[in-house]
PASEBA-1860 file (N, C-alpha, C; in nm, 3 decimals):
! residues 174
1> MPELVPPS> 1.445/-0.182/-1.422/1.310/-0.233/-1.397/1.273/-0.205/-1.251 ~ 1.156/-0.149/-1.225/1.113/-0.125/-1.087/1.102/-0.256/-1.008 ~ 1.125/-0.245/-0.878/1.117/-0.361/-0.790/1.060/-0.319/-0.656 ~ 1.008/-0.417/-0.581/0.961/-0.394/-0.445/1.074/-0.425/-0.349 ~ 1.101/-0.332/-0.258/1.207/-0.348/-0.159/1.156/-0.302/-0.023 ~ 1.218/-0.350/0.084/1.183/-0.296/0.216/1.223/-0.148/0.223 ~ 1.150/-0.068/0.301/1.189/0.072/0.317/1.334/0.084/0.364 ~ 1.404/0.181/0.308/1.547/0.194/0.335/1.590/0.340/0.326
9> ARYKASFI> 1.694/0.373/0.403/1.750/0.509/0.401/1.804/0.545/0.264 ~ 1.832/0.446/0.181/1.882/0.473/0.046/1.785/0.563/-0.032 ~ 1.656/0.552/-0.001/1.553/0.624/-0.077/1.498/0.745/-0.001 ~ 1.568/0.787/0.103/1.519/0.895/0.188/1.480/1.020/0.109 ~ 1.571/1.074/0.030/1.544/1.199/-0.042/1.425/1.184/-0.136 ~ 1.420/1.074/-0.208/1.312/1.052/-0.303/1.179/1.028/-0.233 ~ 1.182/0.957/-0.121/1.059/0.933/-0.045/1.004/1.065/0.009 ~ 1.091/1.146/0.065/1.048/1.276/0.119/0.994/1.364/0.008
17> DAVREAQA> 1.056/1.361/-0.109/1.002/1.436/-0.223/0.861/1.387/-0.259 ~ 0.841/1.257/-0.254/0.709/1.200/-0.286/0.605/1.243/-0.183 ~ 0.643/1.247/-0.057/0.551/1.293/0.048/0.515/1.439/0.023 ~ 0.614/1.520/-0.011/0.586/1.662/-0.042/0.490/1.674/-0.162 ~ 0.510/1.593/-0.265/0.421/1.594/-0.382/0.277/1.565/-0.339 ~ 0.260/1.458/-0.263/0.126/1.417/-0.221/0.062/1.524/-0.134 ~ 0.139/1.580/-0.042/0.085/1.683/0.046/0.048/1.809/-0.032 ~ 0.128/1.847/-0.131/0.099/1.966/-0.211/-0.031/1.951/-0.288
25> LGSGLGDT> -0.059/1.828/-0.331/-0.181/1.802/-0.407/-0.298/1.760/-0.318 ~ -0.269/1.735/-0.190/-0.372/1.681/-0.102/-0.415/1.544/-0.147 ~ -0.319/1.471/-0.207/-0.349/1.345/-0.274/-0.261/1.234/-0.221 ~ -0.303/1.174/-0.112/-0.228/1.062/-0.057/-0.319/0.977/0.027 ~ -0.271/0.865/0.067/-0.348/0.774/0.150/-0.288/0.770/0.289 ~ -0.371/0.773/0.388/-0.328/0.750/0.524/-0.215/0.841/0.568 ~ -0.106/0.780/0.608/0.006/0.850/0.669/0.072/0.952/0.579 ~ 0.067/0.934/0.448/0.138/1.023/0.357/0.102/1.169/0.382
33> LEFDVAEM> -0.024/1.196/0.400/-0.067/1.334/0.421/-0.037/1.383/0.563 ~ -0.017/1.291/0.654/0.007/1.327/0.794/0.154/1.332/0.832 ~ 0.243/1.287/0.746/0.386/1.290/0.778/0.432/1.433/0.803 ~ 0.519/1.450/0.899/0.583/1.578/0.925/0.719/1.573/0.856 ~ 0.733/1.645/0.745/0.854/1.636/0.662/0.977/1.679/0.741 ~ 0.967/1.784/0.822/1.082/1.830/0.900/1.130/1.721/0.996 ~ 1.036/1.652/1.061/1.074/1.542/1.151/1.136/1.427/1.072 ~ 1.080/1.398/0.954/1.133/1.291/0.872/1.277/1.319/0.832
41> EQDFASVL> 1.305/1.442/0.796/1.441/1.479/0.755/1.539/1.465/0.870 ~ 1.495/1.493/0.991/1.583/1.485/1.108/1.603/1.343/1.160 ~ 1.498/1.260/1.152/1.506/1.127/1.212/1.439/1.025/1.121 ~ 1.500/1.000/1.007/1.442/0.907/0.911/1.445/0.763/0.963 ~ 1.540/0.733/1.050/1.546/0.598/1.107/1.418/0.565/1.183 ~ 1.360/0.663/1.250/1.233/0.640/1.321/1.119/0.614/1.224 ~ 1.119/0.683/1.111/1.018/0.660/1.009/1.028/0.516/0.960 ~ 1.149/0.473/0.930/1.170/0.336/0.881/1.126/0.234/0.985
49> AELRRFEP> 1.162/0.257/1.111/1.123/0.164/1.217/0.971/0.157/1.230 ~ 0.904/0.271/1.219/0.758/0.274/1.228/0.695/0.197/1.112 ~ 0.747/0.215/0.992/0.693/0.147/0.875/0.710/-0.005/0.884 ~ 0.814/-0.049/0.954/0.846/-0.192/0.957/0.808/-0.259/1.088 ~ 0.730/-0.192/1.172/0.704/-0.239/1.308/0.623/-0.368/1.318 ~ 0.548/-0.404/1.214/0.465/-0.525/1.222/0.522/-0.641/1.141 ~ 0.645/-0.628/1.094/0.707/-0.738/1.021/0.738/-0.853/1.116 ~ 0.719/-0.976/1.070/0.761/-1.089/1.153/0.910/-1.079/1.182
57> PAVPPEGF> 0.954/-1.116/1.299/0.883/-1.193/1.401/0.806/-1.108/1.503 ~ 0.787/-0.979/1.478/0.712/-0.894/1.571/0.575/-0.954/1.599 ~ 0.532/-0.938/1.723/0.397/-0.978/1.762/0.314/-0.850/1.767 ~ 0.225/-0.832/1.669/0.148/-0.708/1.665/0.050/-0.697/1.781 ~ 0.017/-0.575/1.819/-0.081/-0.558/1.926/-0.220/-0.605/1.884 ~ -0.305/-0.621/1.981/-0.444/-0.662/1.957/-0.507/-0.577/1.848 ~ -0.573/-0.640/1.753/-0.640/-0.568/1.646/-0.555/-0.547/1.522 ~ -0.428/-0.584/1.527/-0.337/-0.569/1.414/-0.286/-0.707/1.371
65> VNSEALWL> -0.229/-0.713/1.251/-0.174/-0.838/1.199/-0.032/-0.812/1.149 ~ 0.045/-0.919/1.134/0.176/-0.904/1.073/0.160/-0.850/0.932 ~ 0.249/-0.760/0.896/0.242/-0.699/0.764/0.380/-0.651/0.723 ~ 0.391/-0.619/0.595/0.515/-0.566/0.540/0.485/-0.437/0.466 ~ 0.571/-0.339/0.488/0.571/-0.219/0.403/0.677/-0.244/0.298 ~ 0.641/-0.227/0.173/0.735/-0.245/0.063/0.729/-0.121/-0.025 ~ 0.843/-0.081/-0.077/0.850/0.035/-0.164/0.879/-0.007/-0.306 ~ 0.806/0.051/-0.399/0.834/0.032/-0.541/0.939/0.137/-0.578
73> VQGDTYLG> 1.054/0.090/-0.622/1.164/0.179/-0.655/1.223/0.143/-0.791 ~ 1.288/0.241/-0.849/1.368/0.218/-0.970/1.496/0.297/-0.951 ~ 1.609/0.225/-0.946/1.734/0.291/-0.912/1.721/0.348/-0.772 ~ 1.747/0.477/-0.756/1.734/0.543/-0.627/1.602/0.618/-0.612 ~ 1.510/0.595/-0.704/1.386/0.671/-0.705/1.271/0.592/-0.644 ~ 1.207/0.652/-0.545/1.087/0.598/-0.483/0.969/0.629/-0.574 ~ 0.896/0.525/-0.613/0.780/0.540/-0.701/0.647/0.522/-0.629 ~ 0.647/0.442/-0.524/0.523/0.415/-0.453/0.544/0.312/-0.345
81> RVSLRHRL> 0.433/0.275/-0.284/0.441/0.182/-0.171/0.333/0.076/-0.180 ~ 0.359/-0.034/-0.112/0.262/-0.143/-0.097/0.260/-0.180/0.051 ~ 0.142/-0.204/0.103/0.125/-0.262/0.236/0.069/-0.402/0.214 ~ 0.139/-0.501/0.264/0.098/-0.640/0.248/0.070/-0.699/0.385 ~ -0.058/-0.724/0.413/-0.098/-0.785/0.538/-0.095/-0.936/0.520 ~ -0.033/-1.004/0.614/-0.012/-1.148/0.602/-0.138/-1.231/0.625 ~ -0.235/-1.174/0.690/-0.364/-1.240/0.710/-0.469/-1.132/0.731 ~ -0.594/-1.173/0.732/-0.703/-1.080/0.757/-0.756/-1.097/0.899
89> NERLRVFG> -0.793/-0.986/0.960/-0.875/-0.991/1.080/-1.012/-0.939/1.040 ~ -1.104/-0.926/1.133/-1.240/-0.884/1.098/-1.241/-0.747/1.031 ~ -1.165/-0.653/1.083/-1.163/-0.517/1.026/-1.108/-0.519/0.885 ~ -0.997/-0.588/0.862/-0.938/-0.593/0.728/-1.028/-0.667/0.630 ~ -1.105/-0.762/0.678/-1.198/-0.834/0.591/-1.307/-0.739/0.539 ~ -1.342/-0.640/0.620/-1.444/-0.543/0.582/-1.383/-0.430/0.499 ~ -1.266/-0.383/0.539/-1.207/-0.263/0.480/-1.055/-0.273/0.485 ~ -0.991/-0.267/0.373/-0.845/-0.268/0.369/-0.786/-0.389/0.300
97> GHIGYEIR> -0.834/-0.506/0.336/-0.787/-0.627/0.270/-0.643/-0.662/0.300 ~ -0.588/-0.751/0.216/-0.449/-0.795/0.229/-0.350/-0.692/0.176 ~ -0.387/-0.620/0.070/-0.290/-0.536/0.001/-0.348/-0.396/-0.021 ~ -0.268/-0.299/0.015/-0.297/-0.160/-0.018/-0.178/-0.105/-0.094 ~ -0.200/-0.006/-0.176/-0.089/0.050/-0.254/-0.115/0.196/-0.283 ~ -0.008/0.267/-0.311/-0.015/0.409/-0.346/0.105/0.440/-0.436 ~ 0.080/0.518/-0.538/0.186/0.562/-0.629/0.202/0.712/-0.611 ~ 0.325/0.759/-0.607/0.348/0.903/-0.590/0.285/0.978/-0.706
105> PSARQQGY> 0.236/1.098/-0.683/0.163/1.171/-0.788/0.236/1.182/-0.922 ~ 0.365/1.210/-0.920/0.438/1.229/-1.047/0.460/1.100/-1.124 ~ 0.430/0.985/-1.062/0.451/0.856/-1.129/0.319/0.788/-1.164 ~ 0.208/0.854/-1.139/0.078/0.793/-1.166/0.049/0.788/-1.316 ~ -0.040/0.696/-1.351/-0.086/0.675/-1.490/0.029/0.637/-1.583 ~ 0.126/0.564/-1.528/0.239/0.515/-1.607/0.256/0.364/-1.593 ~ 0.156/0.298/-1.533/0.160/0.153/-1.518/0.223/0.105/-1.389 ~ 0.269/0.197/-1.304/0.336/0.155/-1.181/0.241/0.094/-1.079
113> GTLALRLA> 0.116/0.139/-1.075/0.019/0.079/-0.983/-0.007/-0.066/-1.019 ~ -0.025/-0.092/-1.147/-0.047/-0.229/-1.193/0.073/-0.316/-1.161 ~ 0.192/-0.263/-1.184/0.315/-0.337/-1.154/0.329/-0.361/-1.004 ~ 0.305/-0.258/-0.924/0.319/-0.272/-0.778/0.228/-0.382/-0.726 ~ 0.103/-0.382/-0.771/0.011/-0.486/-0.725/0.055/-0.623/-0.776 ~ 0.098/-0.633/-0.901/0.145/-0.762/-0.953/0.263/-0.816/-0.871 ~ 0.358/-0.729/-0.838/0.472/-0.772/-0.758/0.429/-0.811/-0.617 ~ 0.333/-0.738/-0.560/0.283/-0.771/-0.427/0.212/-0.906/-0.428
121> LGRARGLG> 0.142/-0.936/-0.537/0.077/-1.067/-0.547/0.179/-1.180/-0.548 ~ 0.292/-1.156/-0.614/0.399/-1.255/-0.613/0.453/-1.277/-0.473 ~ 0.468/-1.169/-0.398/0.516/-1.179/-0.260/0.412/-1.252/-0.174 ~ 0.283/-1.221/-0.194/0.177/-1.288/-0.119/0.177/-1.438/-0.147 ~ 0.199/-1.473/-0.273/0.208/-1.614/-0.312/0.324/-1.680/-0.236 ~ 0.436/-1.608/-0.226/0.552/-1.659/-0.154/0.526/-1.680/-0.005 ~ 0.431/-1.606/0.049/0.392/-1.623/0.190/0.298/-1.742/0.210 ~ 0.253/-1.802/0.098/0.163/-1.916/0.107/0.015/-1.879/0.100
129> LERVLVTC> -0.016/-1.754/0.072/-0.157/-1.715/0.059/-0.212/-1.772/-0.071 ~ -0.336/-1.818/-0.067/-0.399/-1.875/-0.186/-0.485/-1.776/-0.261 ~ -0.534/-1.676/-0.188/-0.609/-1.566/-0.250/-0.599/-1.446/-0.158 ~ -0.613/-1.328/-0.217/-0.602/-1.205/-0.139/-0.721/-1.115/-0.167 ~ -0.752/-1.033/-0.067/-0.858/-0.935/-0.078/-0.794/-0.798/-0.099 ~ -0.846/-0.725/-0.198/-0.801/-0.588/-0.226/-0.926/-0.503/-0.236 ~ -0.925/-0.388/-0.169/-1.043/-0.300/-0.171/-1.005/-0.164/-0.227 ~ -1.106/-0.093/-0.277/-1.086/0.044/-0.322/-1.219/0.117/-0.318
137> DADNLGSR> -1.213/0.249/-0.320/-1.335/0.327/-0.330/-1.398/0.300/-0.466 ~ -1.529/0.291/-0.470/-1.599/0.260/-0.595/-1.574/0.366/-0.702 ~ -1.550/0.490/-0.661/-1.529/0.597/-0.760/-1.383/0.611/-0.804 ~ -1.295/0.524/-0.753/-1.154/0.528/-0.790/-1.133/0.438/-0.913 ~ -1.160/0.494/-1.029/-1.154/0.415/-1.153/-1.015/0.361/-1.181 ~ -0.912/0.439/-1.150/-0.775/0.393/-1.172/-0.744/0.269/-1.090 ~ -0.780/0.272/-0.963/-0.754/0.157/-0.877/-0.838/0.036/-0.918 ~ -0.961/0.061/-0.957/-1.044/-0.050/-1.006/-0.978/-0.118/-1.125
145> RIIETNGG> -0.927/-0.038/-1.216/-0.861/-0.091/-1.336/-0.736/-0.171/-1.298 ~ -0.659/-0.119/-1.204/-0.538/-0.188/-1.158/-0.574/-0.325/-1.101 ~ -0.674/-0.329/-1.015/-0.714/-0.455/-0.950/-0.769/-0.553/-1.054 ~ -0.854/-0.505/-1.141/-0.913/-0.592/-1.242/-0.808/-0.644/-1.340 ~ -0.712/-0.561/-1.376/-0.603/-0.605/-1.465/-0.522/-0.716/-1.401 ~ -0.513/-0.714/-1.268/-0.438/-0.816/-1.195/-0.525/-0.935/-1.155 ~ -0.643/-0.949/-1.216/-0.726/-1.067/-1.193/-0.829/-1.054/-1.084 ~ -0.853/-0.933/-1.035/-0.951/-0.915/-0.929/-1.092/-0.949/-0.972
153> ELEGEFRL> -1.159/-1.029/-0.891/-1.298/-1.064/-0.914/-1.382/-0.995/-0.808 ~ -1.476/-0.914/-0.854/-1.557/-0.832/-0.765/-1.645/-0.916/-0.674 ~ -1.632/-0.893/-0.543/-1.721/-0.953/-0.446/-1.849/-0.870/-0.434 ~ -1.834/-0.738/-0.443/-1.950/-0.651/-0.435/-1.912/-0.510/-0.395 ~ -2.013/-0.424/-0.389/-1.996/-0.286/-0.343/-2.063/-0.274/-0.207 ~ -2.001/-0.197/-0.117/-2.047/-0.193/0.021/-2.040/-0.051/0.076 ~ -2.136/-0.017/0.160/-2.136/0.108/0.237/-2.093/0.073/0.379 ~ -2.005/0.154/0.433/-1.956/0.133/0.569/-1.989/0.256/0.653
161> DFHPKVIR> -2.022/0.234/0.779/-2.057/0.345/0.867/-1.941/0.441/0.888 ~ -1.818/0.392/0.881/-1.701/0.472/0.915/-1.626/0.527/0.794 ~ -1.674/0.502/0.673/-1.604/0.547/0.552/-1.704/0.624/0.465 ~ -1.665/0.741/0.415/-1.763/0.825/0.345/-1.804/0.776/0.206 ~ -1.728/0.685/0.147/-1.756/0.643/0.010/-1.793/0.495/0.004 ~ -1.865/0.458/-0.100/-1.891/0.318/-0.128/-1.758/0.252/-0.164 ~ -1.734/0.133/-0.114/-1.612/0.061/-0.149/-1.645/-0.063/-0.229 ~ -1.546/-0.108/-0.302/-1.555/-0.235/-0.377/-1.453/-0.331/-0.318
169> RYWIAL> -1.495/-0.456/-0.303/-1.406/-0.562/-0.255/-1.382/-0.660/-0.368 ~ -1.254/-0.686/-0.391/-1.212/-0.781/-0.496/-1.130/-0.893/-0.433 ~ -1.145/-1.012/-0.485/-1.060/-1.126/-0.449/-0.974/-1.161/-0.571 ~ -0.848/-1.189/-0.542/-0.756/-1.231/-0.647/-0.699/-1.367/-0.609 ~ -0.724/-1.467/-0.693/-0.670/-1.602/-0.668/-0.523/-1.603/-0.707 ~ -0.444/-1.666/-0.620/-0.301/-1.675/-0.646/-0.264/-1.814/-0.696
END
């Protein structure tokens, strides 16, 4: 059964394969498309440290919040990732929310996104959060379905000056 775990060297080969998949398709979020695979192969410990830099008890810099990077894995296989922000600041309230997620291309449309969000909601509940904000592009039907399946209630659709697409904001009660 897939589970959420902290990033670990155990999944290095599978994670790097997933980054290559996303880059080959031009299909990833944020850092996935910007990772330098050669650097990752040489110094994976730095990648792990960067991913975990805002975990408590770290004091994040101005404009950031404590957060956790979690990987959805099955056995030794990396399936996807979750970013769980422990609270919202003004920017996250507008764009990003408490939880972001991504599933590697070869594992998409197999229910892993729905599972990843469900597991992240359990972790958020464990942190004492009563409800979480999750956002997605309005044209991302897969992500909309994932959020709605997990109980997301639409707050509305919004245009932002800094993002090219209309976004949807959902709240999920825990």
